[in-house]
C-alpha positions in Angstrom: 67.3 130.5 107.8 67.8 134.2 108.1 70.7 135.6 110.2 71.2 139.1 111.4 73.0 140.7 114.3 73.4 144.2 115.7 77.0 143.9 116.7 79.3 146.1 114.7 82.4 144.2 113.5 85.5 146.2 114.2 88.2 143.5 114.4 88.7 142.5 110.8 92.0 144.3 110.4 93.2 143.1 113.8 92.6 139.5 112.8 94.2 139.9 109.5 97.3 141.3 111.2 97.8 138.0 113.0 97.4 135.9 109.9 95.9 133.0 111.7 94.3 129.8 110.4 92.9 127.2 112.8 94.4 123.7 112.3 97.7 122.6 111.0 100.7 124.9 111.0 101.4 126.1 107.4 104.9 126.7 106.1 104.3 129.5 103.7 107.8 130.3 102.6 111.1 128.4 102.8 114.7 129.7 102.8 117.9 127.7 103.2 121.3 129.1 104.0 123.9 126.4 103.5 127.2 126.7 105.5 130.6 125.1 105.1 130.6 124.0 108.7 128.0 123.0 111.2 126.5 125.9 113.3 127.0 125.1 116.9 126.1 128.1 119.0 123.6 130.4 117.3 122.2 133.8 118.1 120.4 136.4 116.0 119.7 140.1 115.5 116.3 140.6 113.9 116.3 138.6 110.7 120.0 137.6 110.6 121.7 134.7 112.3 125.3 134.5 113.7 127.0 131.3 114.8 130.2 129.6 115.9 132.0 126.4 115.1 135.0 125.4 117.1 137.4 128.5 117.1 135.6 130.7 114.6 132.4 132.8 114.3 130.4 133.3 111.1 127.5 135.4 109.8 124.5 134.0 107.8 126.4 134.3 104.5 129.1 132.0 105.9 131.8 134.8 106.2 134.2 134.4 109.1 133.7 137.4 111.4 135.8 136.4 114.4 138.6 134.1 115.4 139.3 134.6 119.1 142.1 132.0 119.3 140.4 129.2 121.3 137.3 127.1 121.3 134.2 129.3 121.4 132.1 128.4 124.5 129.4 131.1 124.3 128.2 133.6 121.6 125.7 136.3 122.2 124.6 139.1 119.8 123.9 142.6 121.2 120.2 143.3 121.0 120.9 146.5 119.1 122.7 144.5 116.5 126.1 146.3 116.3 128.3 143.8 118.2 128.6 140.3 119.5 130.3 138.9 122.6 132.3 135.6 122.7 133.7 133.5 125.6 136.5 131.4 124.2 139.4 129.2 125.5 139.8 126.0 127.4 138.0 125.4 130.7 139.4 127.5 133.5 141.4 129.6 131.0 138.6 131.4 129.3 138.4 135.0 128.1 135.6 137.5 127.0 135.9 139.5 123.8 133.5 141.8 122.0 133.6 142.3 118.2 131.8 144.7 115.9 129.4 143.0 113.6 131.2 144.7 110.6 134.5 143.5 112.0 136.2 146.8 111.2 138.0 147.1 114.5 140.1 144.7 116.6 138.1 142.8 119.3 137.8 144.4 122.7 138.9 142.1 125.5 137.7 142.3 129.1 140.8 142.3 131.3 139.3 142.0 134.9 137.7 138.6 134.6 139.0 135.4 136.2 137.3 132.6 134.2 134.0 133.7 132.6 131.6 130.8 131.8 128.3 132.5 130.6 127.2 135.8 129.1 124.0 137.6 128.1 123.0 141.2 127.2 120.4 143.3 128.9 117.3 143.9 126.7 118.3 147.6 126.2 121.7 146.4 124.9 123.6 148.7 127.3 125.1 146.1 129.6 126.7 142.7 129.1 126.3 140.4 132.1 129.1 137.9 132.7 129.1 134.9 135.1 132.6 134.9 136.6 132.9 132.4 139.4 130.3 133.2 142.1 129.9 136.8 140.7 127.6 138.3 138.1 129.5 141.3 136.7 127.6 143.9 134.7 129.9 145.5 132.1 129.3 148.4 129.8 128.5 146.8 126.5 130.7 149.2 124.5 133.8 149.6 126.8 133.6 146.4 128.9 134.2 148.5 132.0 132.5 147.1 135.1 129.5 149.0 136.3 128.2 146.7 139.1 128.4 143.2 140.5 126.6 140.9 142.8 127.2 137.5 144.4 125.3 134.4 143.4 125.2 130.8 144.6 128.5 128.9 144.0 128.8 126.6 141.1 129.6 126.6 137.4 127.0 128.7 135.5 126.7 127.2 132.0 124.3 129.6 130.5 122.0 132.5 131.4 119.3 134.6 130.0 117.3 137.7 130.9 113.5 138.2 130.7 112.5 140.7 128.0 111.4 143.3 130.6 114.9 143.1 132.3 113.5 142.0 135.6 114.7 138.4 135.9 118.0 136.7 135.4 118.0 133.0 134.9 121.3 131.2 135.8 121.6 127.7 134.5 123.8 125.4 136.5 124.6 121.7 135.8 122.2 120.7 138.7 119.7 123.6 138.9 118.2 126.8 137.6 118.3 129.9 139.8 116.2 133.0 139.1 117.5 136.3 140.4 116.0 139.8 140.7 118.4 141.5 138.4 117.8 144.9 140.0 118.6 143.9 143.6 120.8 140.9 142.9 118.6 138.8 145.2 117.6 135.2 144.6 113.9 134.9 143.7 113.5 131.2 143.1 115.5 128.0 142.6 114.6 125.0 140.5 116.7 122.1 141.8 117.4 119.2 139.5 116.6 121.3 136.4 120.2 122.2 135.4 120.1 120.4 132.0 116.7 121.9 131.1 116.0 124.3 128.3 114.7 127.6 129.8 112.7 130.4 128.1 110.8 133.5 129.1 107.6 134.6 127.3 107.6 137.9 125.5 105.6 139.6 128.2 108.0 138.2 130.9 104.9 136.9 132.7 105.9 133.2 132.2 109.0 131.1 132.3 109.2 127.6 130.9 111.5 124.7 131.9 111.8 121.8 129.5 113.8 118.7 130.5 115.8 116.6 127.9 113.6 113.7 128.8 110.4 115.5 127.6 108.7 117.0 130.6 107.6 120.7 130.5 106.4 123.0 133.2 105.3 126.6 132.8 105.5 129.0 135.8 104.3 132.5 136.3 107.1 135.0 137.2 105.2 136.7 140.1 105.4 133.9 142.6 106.8 131.0 140.4 103.7 128.8 140.9 103.2 126.3 138.0 100.4 127.0 135.5 101.0 124.1 133.0 102.7 120.8 133.3 103.2 118.2 130.5 105.2 115.0 130.2 106.1 112.4 127.6 106.9 115.0 125.0 109.8 113.1 123.4 112.9 111.2 124.3 115.2 114.1 123.2 113.8 117.6 123.7 115.7 120.9 123.7 115.6 124.6 122.6 112.4 125.7 124.3 110.8 129.0 123.0 107.5 130.8 123.3 105.3 131.9 120.4 105.0 135.8 120.5 101.3 135.5 121.4 102.2 133.2 124.3 99.6 130.6 123.6 102.1 128.1 122.2 105.5 126.8 123.1 107.9 125.1 120.7 111.0 122.9 121.0 113.1 120.5 119.1 112.2 116.9 119.7 113.7 113.4 118.9 116.1 114.8 116.4 113.5 114.9 113.6 110.9 117.6 114.3 110.0 120.9 115.8 107.1 120.4 118.1 104.5 123.0 119.1 102.0 122.7 122.0 99.0 124.9 122.6 99.1 125.8 126.3 95.3 126.3 126.3 94.6 123.1 124.5 97.5 120.6 124.9 95.8 118.3 122.3 96.7 120.9 119.7 100.3 119.8 118.8 101.3 120.8 115.3 104.8 119.8 114.2 107.3 120.7 111.5 109.4 117.7 110.5 113.1 118.2 109.8 115.9 115.6 110.3 118.5 116.9 112.8 116.5 120.0 113.8 118.0 122.0 116.6 118.2 125.6 118.0 114.7 126.6 117.0 113.5 130.2 117.5 111.0 132.7 116.1 112.2 135.7 114.1 110.4 138.5 112.3 111.4 140.1 109.0 111.1 143.8 108.2 107.4 143.5 107.5 106.9 141.7 110.8 106.1 138.4 109.2 106.8 135.5 111.6 109.5 133.1 110.6 110.9 130.0 112.3 114.6 129.5 112.3 116.5 126.3 113.1 119.6 124.4 112.4 119.6 121.1 110.3 123.0 119.7 109.5 125.1 122.5 107.9 122.0 124.5 107.0 120.3 127.4 108.7 116.6 127.2 107.7 114.1 130.1 107.7 110.4 129.3 107.3 107.5 131.6 107.3 104.9 129.9 109.5 101.2 130.4 109.8 98.2 128.4 111.1 98.5 128.8 114.9 95.3 129.3 116.8 95.0 132.8 118.0 95.2 133.9 121.6 91.6 135.0 122.0 92.0 135.9 125.7 94.9 138.2 125.0 93.1 140.0 122.2 89.9 140.4 124.1 91.5 141.6 127.3 93.7 144.0 125.5 90.7 145.7 123.9 88.7 145.6 127.1 91.4 147.4 129.0 91.3 150.2 126.4 87.5 150.4 126.7 87.6 150.4 130.5 90.2 153.1 130.5 87.8 155.3 128.5 84.7 154.3 130.5 86.3 155.2 133.8 87.2 158.8 132.7 85.1 161.5 134.2 82.6 162.8 131.7 82.2 166.5 130.9 80.1 168.2 133.5 80.0 165.1 135.7 80.3 165.9 139.5 82.4 163.8 141.8 79.2 162.5 143.5 77.7 161.5 140.1 81.0 159.9 139.1 81.1 157.8 142.3 77.6 156.6 141.7 78.4 155.6 138.1 81.9 154.2 138.7 82.3 151.9 141.7 83.6 148.5 142.5 80.4 146.7 141.4 79.7 148.8 138.4 83.3 148.4 137.1 83.1 144.6 137.4 79.7 144.6 135.6 81.0 146.9 132.9 84.1 144.9 132.4 82.0 141.7 131.9 79.8 143.6 129.5 82.8 144.8 127.5 84.4 141.3 127.6 81.4 139.7 126.0 80.9 142.5 123.5 84.5 142.3 122.3 84.4 138.5 122.3 81.3 138.6 120.2 82.9 141.0 117.6 85.9 138.7 117.4 83.9 135.6 117.1 81.6 137.0 114.4 84.7 138.2 112.5 86.0 134.7 112.7 82.9 133.4 111.0 81.2 131.9 114.0 77.9 133.7 113.2 77.2 131.3 110.3 74.7 129.0 112.1 73.6 127.1 109.0 70.2 125.5 108.7 68.0 125.7 111.8 66.5 122.3 112.7 64.3 121.2 115.6 65.5 118.7 118.1 63.8 117.0 121.0 61.1 118.7 123.0 60.5 117.9 126.7 56.9 118.7 127.5 57.5 118.4 131.3 60.3 121.0 131.3 59.3 123.0 128.2 62.8 122.7 126.9 63.2 122.6 123.1 66.5 121.7 121.4 67.5 123.7 118.4 70.2 122.2 116.3 72.6 124.6 114.6 75.7 124.1 112.6 77.7 125.3 115.6 76.0 123.0 118.0 72.8 122.5 119.9 71.1 125.2 122.0 68.1 125.0 124.3 65.1 127.4 124.6 62.1 127.5 126.9 58.9 127.0 124.8 55.4 126.6 126.4 53.7 123.5 125.1 50.9 125.5 123.5 53.4 127.3 121.3 54.9 124.1 119.8 52.3 123.7 117.1 53.5 126.9 115.5 57.1 125.7 115.1 56.4 123.2 112.3 59.7 121.7 111.1 61.7 124.8 112.1 62.7 125.8 108.6 61.3 129.3 109.0 63.0 130.1 112.3 65.4 133.0 112.4 68.3 133.5 114.9 69.4 137.0 115.9 71.7 138.8 118.3 74.3 136.2 119.1 76.6 136.9 122.1 79.8 135.0 122.6 82.4 134.8 125.4 85.9 133.4 125.6 86.4 130.6 128.1 89.4 129.8 130.3 90.4 127.3 127.6 90.7 130.2 125.1 87.6 129.0 123.2 84.7 131.0 121.9 81.4 130.0 123.6 77.9 131.0 122.5 76.0 132.3 125.6 73.1 134.2 124.2 70.9 133.9 121.0 67.4 135.1 120.1 65.3 132.5 118.2 62.4 134.2 116.3 59.4 132.3 115.1 57.6 134.4 112.4 54.6 132.1 112.5 53.6 133.3 116.0 55.7 136.4 116.1 57.4 135.4 119.3 61.1 135.5 120.3 62.6 132.9 122.5 66.0 133.4 124.2 68.8 131.0 124.6 70.5 132.6 127.6 73.2 131.1 129.8 74.9 134.4 130.7 74.0 134.0 134.4 76.0 130.8 134.5 79.2 132.5 133.3 82.3 132.0 135.4 85.0 134.6 135.2 87.0 133.5 138.2 90.0 132.8 135.9 90.1 136.4 134.9 90.8 137.6 138.5 88.6 140.6 137.8 88.9 142.1 141.3 92.7 141.9 141.2 92.7 143.6 137.8 91.2 146.8 139.1 93.0 149.9 140.2 91.2 151.1 143.3 88.4 153.6 142.8 90.1 156.2 145.0 93.2 156.1 142.7 91.0 156.3 139.6 89.2 159.3 141.0 92.5 160.9 142.0 93.6 160.5 138.4 90.4 162.1 137.1 91.0 165.2 139.2 94.5 165.4 137.8 93.1 165.0 134.3 90.8 167.9 134.8 93.6 170.1 136.0 95.9 168.9 133.2 93.3 169.7 130.6 92.8 173.2 132.1 96.6 173.8 131.8 96.6 172.6 128.2 93.6 174.8 127.3 95.2 177.8 128.9 98.6 177.5 127.2 97.0 176.7 123.9 94.8 179.9 124.2 97.9 182.0 125.1 99.8 180.6 122.2 96.9 181.5 119.8 96.6 184.9 121.3 100.3 185.5 120.7 99.8 184.1 117.2 102.4 181.3 117.8 99.8 178.7 117.1 96.4 178.6 115.3 93.4 176.4 115.1 95.5 174.0 113.0 97.4 172.8 116.2 95.9 170.8 119.0 97.9 170.0 122.2 97.2 166.6 123.8 97.4 165.4 127.4 96.4 162.0 128.7 97.0 160.1 131.9 96.3 156.6 133.3 97.1 154.3 136.1 98.2 150.8 135.4 98.6 147.9 137.7 101.9 146.0 137.4 104.3 143.8 139.2 107.9 144.7 140.2 110.9 142.4 139.9 110.2 141.1 143.4 106.7 140.0 142.6 105.0 142.8 144.4 101.9 144.4 143.0 102.4 148.1 142.2 100.6 151.0 140.6 102.4 152.9 137.8 101.2 156.4 136.9 101.6 157.3 133.2 101.2 160.8 131.8 101.4 161.4 128.0 102.0 164.7 126.3 101.8 165.2 122.5 100.4 167.4 119.8 98.8 167.3 116.4 99.2 169.8 113.6 97.0 169.8 110.5 98.9 169.8 107.2 97.8 173.4 106.5 99.6 174.7 109.6 102.5 172.3 109.9 104.9 174.4 107.8 104.8 177.3 110.2 103.8 175.8 113.6 106.0 172.7 113.7 109.5 171.7 112.6 110.6 173.0 109.2 112.6 170.6 107.0 116.0 169.8 108.7 115.2 171.5 112.0 115.4 169.7 115.3 115.7 172.1 118.2 112.5 172.4 120.2 112.7 176.2 120.0 112.2 175.9 116.2 108.7 174.3 116.6 106.1 176.5 118.3 103.9 173.4 118.8 106.7 171.5 120.5 107.7 174.5 122.6 104.0 174.9 123.8 103.9 171.2 124.7 107.0 171.6 126.8 105.3 174.6 128.5 102.4 172.3 129.5 104.9 169.8 130.9 106.6 172.4 133.0 103.3 173.8 134.3 101.9 170.3 135.0 104.8 169.3 137.2 104.9 172.7 139.0 101.2 172.7 139.8 99.6 169.2 139.4 101.8 166.2 139.2 105.0 167.2 141.0 104.2 164.7 143.8 105.4 161.9 141.5 108.9 163.3 141.6 110.3 161.4 144.6 114.0 161.0 145.3 115.2 157.5 144.5 112.0 156.4 142.8 112.0 155.2 139.2 110.7 157.1 136.2 110.8 156.0 132.5 110.8 158.9 130.1 109.8 157.8 126.6 110.5 160.5 123.9 109.3 160.0 120.4 111.0 162.0 117.6 109.5 161.8 114.1 110.7 162.7 110.7 109.0 162.6 107.3 110.4 161.0 104.1 111.8 164.2 102.6 115.4 163.2 101.6 118.4 164.9 103.1 120.7 166.0 100.2 124.3 166.0 101.4 124.4 166.7 105.1 122.8 169.0 107.7 125.3 171.0 109.8 125.2 170.2 113.5 126.8 172.6 116.0 127.2 169.9 118.7 125.0 171.8 121.2 123.2 168.6 122.2 126.4 166.5 122.5 128.0 163.9 120.3 126.4 160.4 120.2 128.2 157.2 119.2 126.3 154.0 118.8 123.4 155.2 120.9 120.7 152.5 121.4 117.2 153.6 120.3 114.2 152.2 118.5 113.7 153.1 114.9 110.2 152.3 113.8 109.9 149.8 116.6 113.3 148.0 116.0 116.1 148.4 118.5 119.2 149.7 116.7 122.0 152.3 117.2 122.4 155.8 115.9 125.5 158.1 115.8 125.6 161.8 115.4 128.6 164.2 115.8 129.6 167.7 114.9 132.1 166.6 112.3 129.8 164.4 110.2 126.6 166.2 110.8 123.1 164.8 110.0 122.7 162.7 106.9 119.6 160.6 107.4 116.0 161.1 108.5 116.6 158.6 111.3 119.3 160.8 112.7 117.1 163.9 112.3 114.3 162.2 114.3 116.8 161.2 116.9 118.1 164.7 117.3 114.5 166.0 117.8 114.2 163.5 120.6 117.5 164.4 122.1 116.6 168.1 122.0 113.5 167.3 124.1 115.6 165.4 126.6 118.0 168.3 127.0 115.1 170.7 127.5 113.4 168.5 130.0 116.5 168.4 132.2 116.4 172.2 132.2 112.7 172.4 133.0 112.6 169.7 135.6 115.9 169.9 137.5 114.4 168.3 140.6 113.8 165.1 138.6 117.6 164.5 138.6 117.4 162.7 142.0 115.1 160.1 140.6 116.3 156.9 138.9 115.7 158.0 135.4 115.6 155.9 132.2 115.3 157.7 128.9 114.0 155.7 125.9 114.1 157.2 122.5 111.6 156.0 119.8 112.3 157.3 116.3 109.5 157.2 113.8 110.3 157.8 110.1 107.2 158.1 107.9 107.0 156.9 104.3 105.2 160.1 103.4 106.5 163.6 102.9 105.1 166.5 104.8 105.6 168.8 107.8 102.8 167.0 109.7 105.1 164.0 110.1 107.8 166.0 111.9 106.8 166.0 115.6 107.6 164.9 119.0 105.8 163.3 122.0 106.8 162.6 125.6 105.5 160.0 128.1 106.4 159.8 131.8 105.9 156.5 133.5 106.3 156.8 137.3 107.0 153.3 138.7 105.3 152.3 141.9 104.0 155.8 142.2 100.9 155.2 144.3 
């Protein structure tokens, strides 16, 4: 058999990054950290675990890091990794304290609490939520001063957790689980009779799972809390529910002797890792983003690198299709609005999305080896219907062959198959929907084609579309934004501030989302960035050790574009009381800082400021006295310089509910081209 196809494979690196193998879960690496006492309450920051036993708290090395003076009833680690909170004491006489991870200072104690029972940090690490009677109190995570509070249903809250997007707060009572809109403090949903259940949110926050001790599991979506999966008879003792990062598996401890995984697309796929006394399972990632499973067994904390989970094909395909659709719906150069409306409309968008869906699914399937069809063999032929069965290694297909053509098929050994097309089903499985069968004897090609029978109801395609009017509105804005960009770039070149080595970038898009109340909203996202070729970076971008935006002609020009854009094109998105998330990226190269860089304090002093460094939430501190000693701090100050300049350029944005997020990127290479900044504005519920 000969096999060829025209589809270009582009997903090999994507597949490799997931490290997947169908079949049994593989434990690739094992680490055991023995402790002198049994870890009872466990939490982690990145790849390190912290735990309590009776009246003491310990780190992974078994060193005592806190002794609050009474039995520890709750322990939570700050998501930025610099502190941990403890509730300790006897029932009714409990207190809340916060310790530094390095234990250099005395614990900070909250003074205005009556009898706290449960705690959790917000995902951005800035607030510590405390259940205190019938109140949820939000405390500043550094000072423990109260910032807000709201009332909840009466009862003893035994535990609570927040969804990764910060929308939903789950309160666990002895007799129920209540879900609150954290922003408004309003009750969203209550699960009566689920109080002893293990509760977990998925990484996207789109799902919440409830697992009973008796072995029943239900997965709900977080938009309207309707169930999507329900399983029973999972074990006599189940606890510690958690989601796989790809959200196609859940895991939990079962029967005191194993960690059980269940594929939510295929519940028959149930790999296990056996460990006597396993409890408190969770996924962690190391510095190279390898996936590890952590759990407690006796006095040991176990880390295991795990592979072998089936991949989430639907997630991968839809993610890539979204990117392709965003590009396809852009107005083409020279395209009139009438031509655009003829090309891009409700029907054409649906058809194009289906086309992209099958195209991407095919690339993914062929990369996974599903294009190896093996030896072609003839099966049965029905002369009344003209249907011929073709047996392939991947399964049987059926083609229409006139009876007069059958003589030229012989035993089928010379048949060739070409141009396979795959889709992904609702069950997350690849399915062959098209294949050409070529018979060189008669020179004819026969198609196996079941594309017309495809059902995409489960994708909710119509609901996934932003309206055409909004798309077209965005296209008009894009044209005007590009005109501003081109004009400012031209002016900068004429003034010899920039050259052809620098390119200023503007991009915008509209994304559909849900708010914390479950309402469908449209978010408008506008990105500003620049690129400088290595030949021009030394003079047109930040010099070594520099961080003020006035010291980078490229950065200053980008901020000119932002000012002009808000003055003349996108100012309508600045609405009093509305939300905007401003994401600022500050980059630095690997050139080491010898000693320290002087800092004049003009941007302010920063102590334990949460930010992401190469994607990991952590803290950074910079002050006038100590100056700047690391590249992480240097990238941070570049981002802070942009924030300060934006407040000057856009004073009317001060009436919005603003959230600044700082992303610091430190390259492993040296060079001026790695010292840059970028800004993204996400206007929530803007349209």
